[in-house]
LUMLORO-106270 format. One line per field, with one value per residue (C-alpha): residue in one letter; x negated, y negated, z. Coordinates in pm, whole numbers, plus 50000, padded with zeros to 5 digits. Layout:
% LUMLORO-106270
lumgu A, ...
X X, ...
Y Y, ...
Z Z, ...
END
This chain:
% LUMLORO-106270
lumgu X, X, X, X, X, X, X, X, X, X, X, X, X, X, X, X, X, X, X, X, X, X, X, X, X, X, X, X, X, X, X, X, X, X, X, X, X, X, X, X, X, X, X, X, X, X, X, X, X, X, X, X, X, X, X, X, X, X, X, X, X, X, X, X, X, X, X, X, X, X, X, X, X, X, X, X, X, X, X, X, X, X, X, X, X, X, X, X, X, X, X, X, X, X, X, X, X, X, X, X, X, X, X, X, X, X, X, X, X, X, X, X, X, X, X, X, X, X, X, X, X, X, X, X, X, X, X, X, X, X, X, X, X, X, X, X, X, X, X, X, X, X, X, X, X, X, X, X, X, X, X, X, X, X, X, X, X, X, X, X, X, X, X, X, X, X, X, X, X, X, X, X, X, X, X, X, X, X, X, X, X, X, X, X, X, X, X, X, X, X, X, X, X, X, X, X, X, X, X, X, X, X, X, X, X, X, X, X, X, X, X, X, X, X, X, X, X, X, X, X, X, X, X, X, X, X, X, X, X, X, X, X, X, X, X, X, X, X, X
X 22193, 21977, 22214, 22093, 21913, 21699, 21638, 21503, 21288, 21129, 21026, 20824, 20773, 20615, 20838, 20827, 21109, 21114, 21297, 21494, 21478, 21118, 20990, 20762, 20702, 20800, 20785, 20601, 20721, 20718, 20995, 21240, 21567, 21721, 21509, 21417, 21793, 21849, 21663, 21986, 22233, 22006, 22100, 22453, 22551, 22283, 22541, 22305, 22210, 21971, 21677, 21693, 21622, 21307, 21120, 21237, 21580, 21612, 21437, 21699, 22003, 21857, 21882, 22220, 22375, 22196, 22447, 22170, 22013, 21689, 21505, 21391, 21089, 20977, 20594, 20495, 20714, 20662, 20383, 20294, 20311, 19947, 19926, 20206, 20083, 19750, 19976, 20127, 19821, 19648, 19959, 19999, 19627, 19732, 20016, 19985, 20290, 20448, 20673, 20539, 20458, 20156, 19885, 19922, 19735, 19358, 19369, 19013, 18922, 19060, 19015, 18647, 18422, 18107, 17823, 18071, 18087, 17735, 17674, 17934, 17784, 17437, 17615, 17525, 17821, 17896, 17848, 18137, 18135, 18213, 18372, 18612, 18945, 19057, 19310, 19199, 19466, 19363, 19492, 19358, 19272, 19612, 19789, 19575, 19720, 20061, 20002, 19880, 19560, 19559, 19352, 19489, 19888, 19782, 19661, 19902, 20236, 20436, 20368, 20547, 20392, 20537, 20516, 20465, 20162, 20021, 20068, 19779, 19545, 19433, 19155, 19240, 18984, 19090, 18950, 18952, 18737, 18617, 18448, 18568, 18614, 18741, 18821, 19109, 19224, 19568, 19758, 20077, 20243, 20634, 20906, 20936, 21214, 21220, 21139, 21353, 21139, 20817, 20591, 20370, 20086, 19976, 19601, 19286, 18935, 18779, 18460, 18119, 18017, 18292, 18334, 17948, 17985, 18191, 18243, 18066, 18030, 18138, 18422, 18313, 18374, 18610, 18866, 18804, 18849, 19088, 19453, 19459, 19716, 19830, 19682, 19732, 19475, 19394, 19067, 18962, 18841, 18500, 18390
Y 82419, 82432, 82434, 82154, 82417, 82577, 82200, 82142, 82429, 82409, 82056, 81946, 82194, 82256, 82392, 82534, 82529, 82828, 82883, 83220, 83248, 83316, 83296, 82988, 82734, 82399, 82168, 82195, 81884, 81870, 81739, 81777, 81865, 81950, 81749, 82101, 82146, 81754, 81792, 82001, 81746, 81462, 81624, 81670, 81300, 81139, 81052, 80875, 80994, 81308, 81119, 80910, 81221, 81308, 81609, 81786, 81704, 81791, 82120, 82185, 82084, 82362, 82581, 82538, 82510, 82848, 82980, 83014, 82839, 82699, 82960, 82728, 82893, 82784, 82791, 82680, 82535, 82389, 82171, 81810, 81568, 81557, 81895, 81944, 81683, 81896, 82209, 82026, 81891, 82250, 82390, 82130, 82211, 82566, 82567, 82437, 82272, 82114, 81850, 81636, 81298, 81247, 81466, 81528, 81374, 81389, 81467, 81335, 81616, 81840, 82168, 82145, 82372, 82434, 82264, 82013, 81941, 81909, 81717, 81477, 81367, 81316, 81057, 80692, 80480, 80171, 79813, 79624, 79339, 78997, 78871, 79218, 79282, 79603, 79885, 80239, 80521, 80875, 81159, 81502, 81788, 81915, 81572, 81558, 81890, 81815, 81482, 81709, 81660, 81302, 81127, 80791, 80929, 81085, 80723, 80482, 80641, 80651, 80491, 80360, 80007, 79634, 79500, 79137, 79231, 79481, 79189, 79026, 79299, 79353, 79676, 80010, 80265, 80631, 80831, 81216, 81379, 81024, 80970, 80720, 80888, 80582, 80207, 80061, 79716, 79673, 79497, 79524, 79614, 79719, 79880, 80278, 80327, 80686, 80703, 80473, 80222, 80288, 80104, 80192, 80018, 80015, 79933, 80044, 80140, 79844, 79724, 79859, 79563, 79595, 80034, 80073, 79911, 80209, 80469, 80788, 80680, 80759, 80522, 80359, 80586, 80357, 80445, 80828, 80855, 81069, 80944, 80728, 80936, 80644, 80733, 80358, 80150, 79775, 79663, 79597, 79255, 79335, 78982
Z 31554, 31859, 32155, 32445, 32676, 32359, 32287, 32629, 32629, 32281, 32334, 32040, 31761, 31396, 31124, 30776, 30492, 30301, 29945, 29992, 29633, 29592, 29943, 29928, 30173, 30022, 30334, 30658, 30940, 31295, 31528, 31875, 31887, 31551, 31305, 31153, 30993, 30934, 30592, 30463, 30612, 30458, 30094, 30168, 30238, 29974, 29675, 29458, 29133, 29103, 28985, 29322, 29481, 29628, 29555, 29883, 29866, 29497, 29616, 29857, 29643, 29379, 29652, 29804, 29395, 29387, 29708, 29916, 30216, 30322, 30584, 30849, 31043, 31383, 31353, 31713, 31968, 32341, 32203, 32296, 32055, 31960, 31975, 31715, 31484, 31471, 31370, 31137, 30951, 30916, 30815, 30549, 30446, 30411, 30149, 29787, 29616, 29940, 29857, 30173, 30092, 30248, 30429, 30779, 31088, 31119, 30712, 30671, 30922, 30699, 30506, 30364, 30254, 30516, 30300, 30190, 30556, 30643, 30361, 30462, 30761, 30580, 30358, 30443, 30632, 30390, 30545, 30566, 30330, 30470, 30129, 30021, 30214, 30147, 30243, 30346, 30185, 30337, 30106, 30084, 29792, 29880, 29762, 29466, 29335, 29427, 29206, 28955, 28954, 28971, 29220, 29101, 29204, 29485, 29609, 29468, 29635, 29847, 30180, 30486, 30508, 30513, 30117, 30218, 30397, 30139, 29875, 30017, 29972, 29630, 29671, 29783, 29906, 29833, 30105, 30132, 30446, 30542, 30228, 29981, 29664, 29414, 29465, 29295, 29208, 29261, 29011, 29169, 29496, 29500, 29668, 29520, 29335, 29455, 29804, 30055, 30279, 30067, 29872, 29582, 29400, 29024, 28939, 28790, 28906, 29076, 28868, 28962, 29158, 29418, 29354, 29473, 29820, 29867, 29648, 29766, 30094, 30458, 30606, 30901, 31258, 31385, 31071, 31162, 31559, 31692, 31762, 31448, 31250, 30990, 30647, 30561, 30711, 30688, 30694, 31060, 31163, 31367, 31480
END
């Protein structure tokens, strides 16, 4: 644990959790104080059945039961909150197989091939339809890999959002790099059984009449501007 003097001096920081059995990074986070050590404490106090543990806590438990301790590495410290968010997001892009639930801040400005970046700015921006209400969910290629290659699974779970409000919206835009990769019609929103205080949806690809409004096009700039850190966005009323 950090002493109060160290906590004061390091301020915001970005950290990695490493599995000592193979020296692979399995989680990237940011925080202040003793946040970096909190994950191991959370696992010790989690008394539910193992099936209810998150992937991150399962890995921490496996490490502990092997007789070893998670390796905690501080990657950068002395940062502002905004700097920590950018560093965290960049590191999430760099490591595959992480147990992080969501992409980092500004994921729509994340890893992308140079040619694809050029092409993305030449794509048309969809025009806001008056009669279609939707939610934008920003994910990443890394999140798709974690979801075993499934864009649908990377999009549908698990989000820190209000279930009652989400239940009113039946269209979801799956966005990577600012581009709408797929459009889903939601059958149901529900509380995640695996992740506390998060929601998920079941659904299917939307019909072409709706999907063609968005698919393959850029989201408007007001969904991409800096400072918009949430990966879960409701349609804006522009009137």
